[in-house]
ZAVO-144880 format. One line per 10 residues: number of its first residue (from 1); their letters; for each residue x negated, y negated, z negated of C-alpha. Coordinates in steps of 0.05 Angstrom, whole numbers. Layout:
// ZAVO-144880
NUM) A) X,Y,Z ~ ...
//
This chain:
// ZAVO-144880
1) MRYVTGPIPF) -2049,-2098,-2746 ~ -2082,-2167,-2732 ~ -2154,-2184,-2743 ~ -2196,-2246,-2729 ~ -2270,-2248,-2712 ~ -2314,-2299,-2744 ~ -2352,-2354,-2708 ~ -2395,-2330,-2651 ~ -2467,-2355,-2656 ~ -2485,-2412,-2609
11) HDEVYEETAT) -2411,-2427,-2597 ~ -2375,-2485,-2629 ~ -2306,-2457,-2622 ~ -2276,-2398,-2660 ~ -2258,-2338,-2617 ~ -2194,-2304,-2640 ~ -2176,-2234,-2617 ~ -2112,-2194,-2633 ~ -2103,-2117,-2628 ~ -2050,-2065,-2648
21) MMLTMSNLVL) -2065,-1992,-2670 ~ -2024,-1931,-2696 ~ -2050,-1887,-2755 ~ -2020,-1816,-2764 ~ -2025,-1790,-2836 ~ -2029,-1713,-2845 ~ -1998,-1709,-2914 ~ -1946,-1652,-2913 ~ -1958,-1609,-2975 ~ -1923,-1545,-2995
31) VDSREEPYVV) -1925,-1526,-3069 ~ -1903,-1454,-3083 ~ -1862,-1446,-3146 ~ -1891,-1377,-3158 ~ -1960,-1372,-3190 ~ -1978,-1302,-3166 ~ -1986,-1284,-3092 ~ -1938,-1224,-3094 ~ -1867,-1204,-3110 ~ -1838,-1139,-3137
41) WKPDEMSGVV) -1777,-1109,-3103 ~ -1734,-1054,-3134 ~ -1673,-1041,-3091 ~ -1639,-1000,-3145 ~ -1645,-1055,-3197 ~ -1647,-1120,-3159 ~ -1600,-1156,-3111 ~ -1653,-1203,-3083 ~ -1718,-1241,-3092 ~ -1719,-1317,-3095
51) FSAQLQHAQA) -1773,-1356,-3058 ~ -1777,-1431,-3070 ~ -1824,-1489,-3059 ~ -1832,-1565,-3066 ~ -1845,-1603,-3001 ~ -1884,-1667,-3010 ~ -1892,-1720,-2956 ~ -1902,-1796,-2955 ~ -1849,-1805,-2902 ~ -1777,-1781,-2905
61) GTCTVKVEIF) -1754,-1733,-2852 ~ -1748,-1658,-2839 ~ -1795,-1600,-2828 ~ -1794,-1525,-2815 ~ -1808,-1474,-2870 ~ -1834,-1405,-2849 ~ -1833,-1342,-2894 ~ -1876,-1281,-2879 ~ -1871,-1219,-2923 ~ -1921,-1162,-2918
71) RSDDNQNAVV) -1928,-1093,-2949 ~ -1983,-1097,-2999 ~ -2024,-1044,-2961 ~ -2020,-1084,-2896 ~ -2031,-1159,-2898 ~ -2037,-1164,-2823 ~ -1968,-1145,-2798 ~ -1908,-1179,-2830 ~ -1846,-1137,-2842 ~ -1803,-1199,-2852
81) VKEFANVSRP) -1810,-1266,-2814 ~ -1759,-1321,-2826 ~ -1760,-1394,-2804 ~ -1716,-1449,-2834 ~ -1710,-1513,-2792 ~ -1689,-1583,-2813 ~ -1712,-1575,-2885 ~ -1714,-1643,-2919 ~ -1781,-1673,-2936 ~ -1798,-1692,-2989
91) GSWSWTWDGR) -1752,-1645,-3026 ~ -1740,-1574,-3051 ~ -1730,-1511,-3011 ~ -1707,-1441,-3033 ~ -1685,-1376,-3002 ~ -1663,-1309,-3030 ~ -1690,-1248,-2995 ~ -1638,-1192,-2997 ~ -1691,-1138,-2990 ~ -1677,-1123,-2916
101) LDDGTVAPAG) -1733,-1117,-2866 ~ -1731,-1147,-2797 ~ -1707,-1080,-2769 ~ -1646,-1083,-2814 ~ -1666,-1028,-2863 ~ -1673,-1038,-2938 ~ -1745,-1045,-2959 ~ -1770,-989,-3005 ~ -1788,-1007,-3076 ~ -1858,-1035,-3081
111) VYVYRLGAYL) -1904,-1095,-3088 ~ -1901,-1143,-3029 ~ -1947,-1201,-3012 ~ -1923,-1263,-2976 ~ -1942,-1329,-2943 ~ -1902,-1393,-2942 ~ -1916,-1446,-2890 ~ -1887,-1516,-2876 ~ -1893,-1546,-2806 ~ -1879,-1615,-2779
121) YGSAPPDRDS) -1872,-1602,-2705 ~ -1877,-1660,-2656 ~ -1933,-1696,-2693 ~ -2001,-1701,-2660 ~ -2036,-1663,-2687 ~ -1982,-1620,-2719 ~ -1977,-1632,-2794 ~ -1975,-1566,-2833 ~ -1990,-1533,-2900 ~ -1989,-1463,-2930
131) NRSDYLFIER) -1995,-1430,-2998 ~ -2049,-1384,-2972 ~ -2121,-1398,-2953 ~ -2138,-1419,-2881 ~ -2210,-1398,-2892 ~ -2214,-1335,-2935 ~ -2187,-1267,-2914 ~ -2186,-1197,-2946 ~ -2189,-1140,-2896 ~ -2197,-1066,-2895
141) AVDENNEPML) -2264,-1038,-2874 ~ -2265,-988,-2817 ~ -2295,-918,-2816 ~ -2339,-886,-2763 ~ -2277,-875,-2720 ~ -2258,-948,-2725 ~ -2199,-929,-2769 ~ -2182,-980,-2824 ~ -2193,-955,-2895 ~ -2185,-982,-2965
151) YAEYWGYDDR) -2175,-931,-3021 ~ -2178,-926,-3095 ~ -2217,-861,-3093 ~ -2221,-821,-3157 ~ -2294,-823,-3178 ~ -2296,-786,-3245 ~ -2279,-783,-3318 ~ -2317,-814,-3376 ~ -2302,-789,-3446 ~ -2352,-839,-3475
161) ETPEDETDDE) -2389,-781,-3507 ~ -2332,-770,-3555 ~ -2294,-710,-3525 ~ -2254,-702,-3589 ~ -2226,-773,-3583 ~ -2184,-788,-3521 ~ -2167,-860,-3541 ~ -2232,-888,-3512 ~ -2234,-844,-3449 ~ -2234,-877,-3380
171) HLYFIRWYVL) -2218,-857,-3309 ~ -2267,-884,-3257 ~ -2240,-908,-3190 ~ -2281,-928,-3130 ~ -2247,-985,-3092 ~ -2274,-974,-3022 ~ -2281,-1011,-2978 ~ -2254,-1083,-2974 ~ -2284,-1138,-2931 ~ -2286,-1212,-2950
181) KDSLNTNAHR) -2288,-1260,-2891 ~ -2295,-1335,-2898 ~ -2296,-1378,-2835 ~ -2342,-1429,-2869 ~ -2390,-1376,-2897 ~ -2370,-1392,-2969 ~ -2363,-1341,-3024 ~ -2296,-1332,-3059 ~ -2287,-1375,-3120 ~ -2257,-1319,-3161
191) GEIWLFDPEL) -2222,-1252,-3152 ~ -2192,-1194,-3189 ~ -2167,-1123,-3184 ~ -2096,-1115,-3208 ~ -2067,-1048,-3229 ~ -1993,-1034,-3223 ~ -1959,-974,-3256 ~ -1904,-931,-3224 ~ -1852,-980,-3253 ~ -1888,-1035,-3214
201) QRIGTWDLAQ) -1910,-1070,-3277 ~ -1979,-1102,-3275 ~ -2017,-1066,-3330 ~ -2090,-1081,-3318 ~ -2137,-1136,-3292 ~ -2211,-1132,-3275 ~ -2256,-1190,-3254 ~ -2288,-1176,-3186 ~ -2348,-1218,-3207 ~ -2363,-1169,-3263
211) LPCVEHNHQP) -2352,-1102,-3227 ~ -2412,-1063,-3200 ~ -2411,-1060,-3124 ~ -2434,-991,-3100 ~ -2445,-1019,-3031 ~ -2497,-1068,-3058 ~ -2538,-1028,-3107 ~ -2487,-1034,-3163 ~ -2497,-1109,-3166 ~ -2437,-1150,-3189
221) DGLTASASGV) -2427,-1187,-3123 ~ -2356,-1169,-3105 ~ -2340,-1242,-3085 ~ -2393,-1250,-3031 ~ -2364,-1270,-2964 ~ -2387,-1291,-2895 ~ -2357,-1310,-2828 ~ -2371,-1240,-2800 ~ -2348,-1206,-2864 ~ -2383,-1173,-2924
231) RHGVLVRVPV) -2363,-1102,-2942 ~ -2353,-1084,-3016 ~ -2339,-1022,-3057 ~ -2331,-1033,-3132 ~ -2323,-986,-3191 ~ -2264,-997,-3238 ~ -2260,-966,-3306 ~ -2187,-953,-3325 ~ -2170,-933,-3397 ~ -2134,-867,-3397
241) SLMVTPGEYL) -2080,-899,-3440 ~ -2059,-943,-3382 ~ -2043,-885,-3336 ~ -1995,-842,-3377 ~ -1933,-850,-3334 ~ -1930,-800,-3276 ~ -1923,-831,-3207 ~ -1957,-878,-3158 ~ -2007,-930,-3183 ~ -2029,-989,-3141
251) FMVHAVDDHA) -2097,-1024,-3142 ~ -2090,-1093,-3111 ~ -2151,-1134,-3089 ~ -2141,-1209,-3091 ~ -2188,-1269,-3084 ~ -2185,-1345,-3085 ~ -2224,-1388,-3037 ~ -2273,-1443,-3056 ~ -2250,-1497,-3008 ~ -2220,-1551,-3052
261) AEEKHHRRKF) -2262,-1603,-3016 ~ -2234,-1584,-2948 ~ -2161,-1578,-2972 ~ -2121,-1642,-2967 ~ -2088,-1631,-3035 ~ -2156,-1608,-3064 ~ -2131,-1539,-3083 ~ -2164,-1471,-3082 ~ -2118,-1421,-3049 ~ -2105,-1346,-3052
271) ALPLNAQLHV) -2124,-1304,-2993 ~ -2069,-1254,-2976 ~ -2080,-1196,-3025 ~ -2088,-1124,-3003 ~ -2070,-1060,-3038 ~ -2121,-1004,-3043 ~ -2083,-938,-3035 ~ -2096,-888,-3090 ~ -2132,-828,-3062 ~ -2147,-764,-3101
281) EIDKVRVYYR) -2168,-706,-3056 ~ -2145,-641,-3086 ~ -2191,-582,-3074 ~ -2146,-526,-3101 ~ -2087,-511,-3146 ~ -2081,-452,-3193 ~ -2024,-426,-3236 ~ -2033,-407,-3310 ~ -1985,-383,-3363 ~ -1986,-380,-3438
291) NLTERARAYP) -1945,-341,-3489 ~ -1921,-393,-3538 ~ -1894,-341,-3585 ~ -1958,-301,-3591 ~ -2016,-331,-3552 ~ -2056,-266,-3545 ~ -1997,-228,-3517 ~ -2010,-231,-3442 ~ -1952,-184,-3428 ~ -1894,-222,-3460
301) FTTDTVALRA) -1830,-194,-3488 ~ -1764,-219,-3462 ~ -1755,-251,-3530 ~ -1819,-292,-3522 ~ -1825,-364,-3499 ~ -1872,-373,-3440 ~ -1904,-437,-3413 ~ -1926,-444,-3340 ~ -1972,-497,-3311 ~ -2000,-517,-3244
311) IVWVRTRQGY) -2072,-542,-3253 ~ -2107,-577,-3195 ~ -2181,-584,-3184 ~ -2213,-646,-3155 ~ -2284,-651,-3129 ~ -2312,-721,-3139 ~ -2379,-755,-3133 ~ -2387,-747,-3207 ~ -2366,-675,-3215 ~ -2311,-622,-3210
321) YAFCGMGFRN) -2250,-636,-3253 ~ -2187,-599,-3273 ~ -2123,-640,-3281 ~ -2051,-629,-3301 ~ -1994,-678,-3300 ~ -1959,-643,-3358 ~ -1996,-639,-3423 ~ -1997,-584,-3474 ~ -2011,-595,-3547 ~ -2009,-545,-3604
331) SSSGWFENDG) -2048,-593,-3646 ~ -2078,-662,-3638 ~ -2135,-638,-3595 ~ -2120,-682,-3534 ~ -2078,-684,-3472 ~ -2082,-610,-3455 ~ -2102,-559,-3507 ~ -2141,-503,-3475 ~ -2156,-451,-3528 ~ -2175,-397,-3478
341) YWFATGTDGD) -2105,-365,-3476 ~ -2079,-393,-3411 ~ -2075,-329,-3370 ~ -2091,-328,-3297 ~ -2071,-257,-3280 ~ -2076,-248,-3206 ~ -2108,-316,-3192 ~ -2173,-286,-3169 ~ -2146,-218,-3154 ~ -2111,-172,-3203
351) PIIWNEDSLP) -2165,-128,-3234 ~ -2146,-64,-3268 ~ -2158,-81,-3341 ~ -2127,-37,-3394 ~ -2142,-83,-3452 ~ -2089,-137,-3447 ~ -2133,-188,-3484 ~ -2184,-182,-3428 ~ -2138,-207,-3373 ~ -2167,-265,-3332
361) RLDAAQRVYR) -2158,-331,-3369 ~ -2175,-404,-3361 ~ -2245,-413,-3390 ~ -2238,-443,-3459 ~ -2296,-489,-3442 ~ -2256,-519,-3384 ~ -2227,-586,-3403 ~ -2161,-604,-3369 ~ -2151,-678,-3361 ~ -2090,-720,-3351
371) WPGGMLHFSW) -2073,-726,-3277 ~ -2097,-795,-3253 ~ -2070,-794,-3182 ~ -2005,-809,-3146 ~ -1941,-771,-3140 ~ -1947,-698,-3120 ~ -1890,-654,-3095 ~ -1887,-583,-3121 ~ -1852,-523,-3091 ~ -1850,-464,-3139
381) YRLTHSVDSE) -1830,-393,-3122 ~ -1816,-332,-3165 ~ -1832,-272,-3122 ~ -1802,-205,-3133 ~ -1833,-140,-3109 ~ -1800,-106,-3051 ~ -1817,-77,-2984 ~ -1826,-126,-2927 ~ -1759,-141,-2896 ~ -1788,-172,-2833
391) QNLSFKQTDF) -1777,-139,-2767 ~ -1837,-164,-2728 ~ -1898,-143,-2766 ~ -1971,-149,-2748 ~ -2014,-87,-2735 ~ -2039,-88,-2806 ~ -1968,-92,-2834 ~ -1939,-29,-2805 ~ -1937,42,-2831 ~ -1977,77,-2778
401) KCTCNNRAEH) -2013,143,-2769 ~ -2087,154,-2761 ~ -2132,215,-2760 ~ -2168,223,-2826 ~ -2209,284,-2842 ~ -2182,317,-2779 ~ -2109,310,-2798 ~ -2055,261,-2781 ~ -2038,218,-2841 ~ -1994,158,-2856
411) IHRYYYYPPF) -2029,96,-2879 ~ -1977,70,-2927 ~ -1970,-5,-2938 ~ -1924,-43,-2984 ~ -1902,-115,-2983 ~ -1868,-151,-3039 ~ -1865,-224,-3020 ~ -1800,-238,-2982 ~ -1749,-238,-3039 ~ -1762,-303,-3076
421) TSLSIGWGTD) -1728,-354,-3121 ~ -1744,-428,-3117 ~ -1759,-464,-3182 ~ -1756,-539,-3195 ~ -1805,-549,-3252 ~ -1856,-601,-3227 ~ -1923,-591,-3260 ~ -1894,-533,-3301 ~ -1849,-517,-3359 ~ -1852,-497,-3432
431) ALPVALGTSR) -1791,-453,-3426 ~ -1799,-407,-3366 ~ -1738,-363,-3357 ~ -1774,-296,-3360 ~ -1745,-237,-3323 ~ -1753,-165,-3346 ~ -1806,-129,-3306 ~ -1860,-157,-3261 ~ -1853,-222,-3222 ~ -1904,-267,-3190
441) YAVRVIWWVR) -1906,-342,-3189 ~ -1936,-385,-3134 ~ -1937,-460,-3123 ~ -1950,-506,-3064 ~ -1972,-578,-3075 ~ -1957,-630,-3022 ~ -1981,-702,-3018 ~ -1995,-754,-2964 ~ -2060,-789,-2944 ~ -2060,-843,-2890
451) GQRRVVASPA) -1994,-816,-2864 ~ -2021,-745,-2861 ~ -1989,-688,-2899 ~ -2036,-650,-2944 ~ -2019,-582,-2974 ~ -2055,-536,-3022 ~ -2025,-473,-3051 ~ -2040,-423,-3105 ~ -2062,-358,-3071 ~ -1997,-337,-3039
461) PAPGRYQSPN) -1965,-347,-2971 ~ -1907,-394,-2965 ~ -1836,-367,-2957 ~ -1804,-362,-2889 ~ -1790,-316,-2832 ~ -1845,-282,-2794 ~ -1883,-328,-2747 ~ -1940,-303,-2704 ~ -2004,-343,-2717 ~ -2017,-343,-2643
471) PSPVNWDLTW) -2017,-389,-2607 ~ -2001,-437,-2664 ~ -2050,-428,-2722 ~ -2020,-490,-2754 ~ -1961,-447,-2774 ~ -2003,-394,-2807 ~ -1994,-423,-2876 ~ -1918,-424,-2867 ~ -1908,-349,-2863 ~ -1900,-294,-2913
481) SQNCDEREEY) -1919,-231,-2879 ~ -1973,-252,-2832 ~ -2013,-281,-2888 ~ -2008,-220,-2933 ~ -2069,-194,-2897 ~ -2113,-247,-2930 ~ -2152,-221,-2989 ~ -2141,-282,-3034 ~ -2066,-287,-3031 ~ -2050,-264,-3101
491) PVRISVRNGE) -1997,-305,-3138 ~ -2000,-303,-3213 ~ -1968,-240,-3243 ~ -1926,-241,-3306 ~ -1904,-173,-3330 ~ -1849,-177,-3382 ~ -1830,-123,-3431 ~ -1761,-111,-3461 ~ -1765,-141,-3530 ~ -1697,-113,-3549
501) IDNSWQADPL) -1722,-41,-3553 ~ -1722,-34,-3629 ~ -1717,19,-3683 ~ -1644,32,-3668 ~ -1664,47,-3596 ~ -1724,90,-3612 ~ -1749,99,-3683 ~ -1816,129,-3663 ~ -1864,69,-3655 ~ -1906,103,-3601
511) RRSYLQWLTS) -1847,122,-3557 ~ -1816,53,-3570 ~ -1881,20,-3546 ~ -1883,67,-3486 ~ -1813,46,-3465 ~ -1830,-28,-3474 ~ -1892,-21,-3430 ~ -1852,19,-3379 ~ -1802,-38,-3372 ~ -1859,-85,-3354
521) CLGVPYEWGG) -1870,-42,-3291 ~ -1800,-53,-3264 ~ -1803,-83,-3195 ~ -1874,-62,-3180 ~ -1881,-32,-3109 ~ -1883,43,-3101 ~ -1950,68,-3076 ~ -1970,141,-3073 ~ -2027,151,-3122 ~ -2019,81,-3150
531) RWYGGKAEDV) -2030,66,-3224 ~ -2030,-10,-3230 ~ -1983,-69,-3224 ~ -2000,-85,-3152 ~ -2026,-148,-3122 ~ -2072,-133,-3064 ~ -2034,-129,-2999 ~ -2094,-107,-2959 ~ -2101,-42,-2999 ~ -2080,21,-2964
541) RGDASGYDNA) -2076,95,-2979 ~ -2128,142,-2952 ~ -2197,135,-2925 ~ -2179,107,-2857 ~ -2246,96,-2825 ~ -2255,25,-2798 ~ -2193,0,-2832 ~ -2201,-17,-2906 ~ -2240,46,-2920 ~ -2215,54,-2991
551) YNGYGFDCVG) -2154,58,-3034 ~ -2158,31,-3105 ~ -2092,50,-3134 ~ -2050,-14,-3133 ~ -1975,-3,-3143 ~ -1944,56,-3180 ~ -1923,125,-3162 ~ -1882,170,-3209 ~ -1942,196,-3248 ~ -1981,131,-3245
561) VVNAAAKRAG) -1926,91,-3280 ~ -1920,142,-3336 ~ -1995,143,-3344 ~ -2001,67,-3346 ~ -1946,57,-3397 ~ -1971,114,-3441 ~ -2042,89,-3439 ~ -2019,19,-3458 ~ -1976,47,-3514 ~ -2036,82,-3545
571) YNWPLEPYTV) -2027,156,-3528 ~ -2103,160,-3519 ~ -2104,217,-3469 ~ -2173,244,-3457 ~ -2164,241,-3381 ~ -2113,209,-3337 ~ -2064,257,-3305 ~ -2057,247,-3230 ~ -2003,298,-3215 ~ -1936,320,-3244
581) SALVTETYSI) -1964,390,-3253 ~ -2020,362,-3297 ~ -1972,317,-3335 ~ -1929,376,-3359 ~ -1988,416,-3386 ~ -2000,419,-3461 ~ -2055,367,-3454 ~ -2004,312,-3442 ~ -1935,336,-3463 ~ -1895,391,-3496
591) PITWEQREPG) -1829,420,-3471 ~ -1766,403,-3512 ~ -1693,422,-3507 ~ -1639,378,-3478 ~ -1611,372,-3548 ~ -1678,344,-3572 ~ -1686,291,-3518 ~ -1693,218,-3539 ~ -1710,152,-3504 ~ -1782,155,-3483
601) DILARAGVHV) -1782,229,-3465 ~ -1793,249,-3392 ~ -1755,293,-3344 ~ -1803,330,-3298 ~ -1810,386,-3248 ~ -1881,410,-3234 ~ -1906,392,-3166 ~ -1843,351,-3150 ~ -1828,288,-3191 ~ -1822,256,-3260
611) VTIYRVNGTA) -1775,203,-3290 ~ -1768,174,-3360 ~ -1706,173,-3404 ~ -1689,101,-3419 ~ -1623,110,-3457 ~ -1591,175,-3480 ~ -1519,184,-3460 ~ -1472,244,-3454 ~ -1486,313,-3482 ~ -1537,368,-3473
621) TNPTDEVLDA) -1493,403,-3423 ~ -1473,339,-3387 ~ -1529,289,-3397 ~ -1515,220,-3366 ~ -1579,188,-3392 ~ -1604,125,-3358 ~ -1673,138,-3328 ~ -1730,96,-3302 ~ -1761,120,-3237 ~ -1817,104,-3188
631) HGAAPEGEPQ) -1798,136,-3123 ~ -1817,121,-3051 ~ -1760,156,-3015 ~ -1687,142,-3026 ~ -1637,199,-3033 ~ -1587,203,-2977 ~ -1537,147,-2981 ~ -1579,104,-3027 ~ -1612,37,-3006 ~ -1685,47,-2988
641) SLYNTTHRCP) -1704,-21,-3016 ~ -1688,1,-3088 ~ -1733,62,-3080 ~ -1795,23,-3061 ~ -1806,-1,-3132 ~ -1805,22,-3204 ~ -1731,16,-3220 ~ -1672,36,-3261 ~ -1649,96,-3224 ~ -1575,99,-3205
651) KNASYWRDRG) -1579,175,-3212 ~ -1571,196,-3284 ~ -1601,255,-3320 ~ -1549,305,-3294 ~ -1574,292,-3223 ~ -1645,312,-3244 ~ -1622,371,-3287 ~ -1584,400,-3229 ~ -1649,398,-3189 ~ -1690,438,-3238
661) FRPYRLKSYP) -1719,382,-3280 ~ -1729,393,-3355 ~ -1746,348,-3413 ~ -1816,339,-3442 ~ -1843,297,-3499 ~ -1908,261,-3486 ~ -1965,282,-3531 ~ -2010,232,-3566 ~ -2081,238,-3591 ~ -2110,202,-3651
671) Q) -2155,143,-3637
//
């Protein structure tokens, strides 16, 4: 460059001066072809993701393009970093990501955020550009332990004061806490919360400038930023209709800077977005069942259709809510119809209630909402009643002797948890395969928070071999037997009656009903003096001082099971018989001949034992009737496990006749 000075005052001549100078222009510009600052990756459906950009520059040459891909919940540590040298400028650049991370593994399905950068190395200063802001940053806040945190915490449910209409209902989520940092102390120009459904579709958008910020007195200031960082926590109202698909939902925070004046291409740029992890803290889970054939019939028949549900309770800042991820509708009354006939037998214990309509039930006033949280993992178990098969039992789990009333006496204990069947039914089913007799159903719910495994369970121990709780209390919830000592470990009981016992089986309606009720007792543990379906493992026989101090009759003995079924059938006995000798008196039964015996009659020997005829076979002189029995001691050569429950006895009527038993017909009283 040449320049000439003008005439210098007081000099006649012209002074001419020549100089040369170099100007370096910083004009490299990268223009991302993608409008949004994220990509969606589905390895089962996609072969790759294309990234492309236009590179603008006044001078021809080459540059380096750098790609950084981040998980949406961590915009600080890239999982993919790629550099491409000798890229022509000006010109176009593109690259297809095959879904592999830098460690060689395939990235899981999800939403990923990214940054593209172009660099002209060797220039002084280096010429560069990026599709993300150099000034504005979105970060997680930290808790009192300096642990980073950003969650979409479930806040509550708003039915808009129209509980009968679900279409206007909203879930409330508290997005806490994100921090906006701007190196030039400038607020963000704009920002939004984006909601992605489990299919990774963006289904909702909320303006950060309009959302109330809980951190700042509910003022709509979610875009305020500073060099040191401003912490925000905003409330988002999500229509229930947006969250109908079960699975993981993502709340992504994004913002755009306000630095067009400082940017050489006069653009406002995205900060790297950040995903707020959905967080719903479950307080408890309970199991309920409903008879879909006859809702008031808490003791179903084998011919009935039964529904089963896991319902979780969540304690939030707004209240205590019940949720289920599987709806139930008998009408158009909403997501989950609760008409007061969802039975919870055993959930809070198993009280002795003779009126079946009075069994514990989910309060009809309790509304059950659609589950708003992430994916939960369910482990269901159908538990059958049997003695404990473990070899190493705790002190409280053994049959031991103590001195009661100056005599040695066995304190009898029964355990029925170990035999179990796993069920894969998620939140539940509307077609539970019901089994004749009594079974119990328990569920464990597992989810993850900040990499930590969380577990809640309906009141029942988890299946597995015996593990001593000492010195590892962490394993306590993984055992069956050890946990049977806890008073609240009662899985839900469903006692099913044989619905095929009809007129052809037994014409008399009372004896037919008696047999049906008796079949609901199959599988219940034997307990001397017991008269109920069982369910409290801490109960013991006797008055063992300092132990449990009482016995309340859980489980069945031979007289107890007859008494329970007869009472349910409507025999209306004035008093309950507690011994076989009482049962064969004229108050409760009348003797009959072997020729007169029918299903529903009993075979008894005073002071010894009693069984019930289930099916009549053979003749009067050689009866081979099938009988139902509740017996605690197995005959020689028979498996003891069978004789610890109410069961179909392998010994037919001839066995009992040969031992002095005779038939009786139970006697009824008018109501």
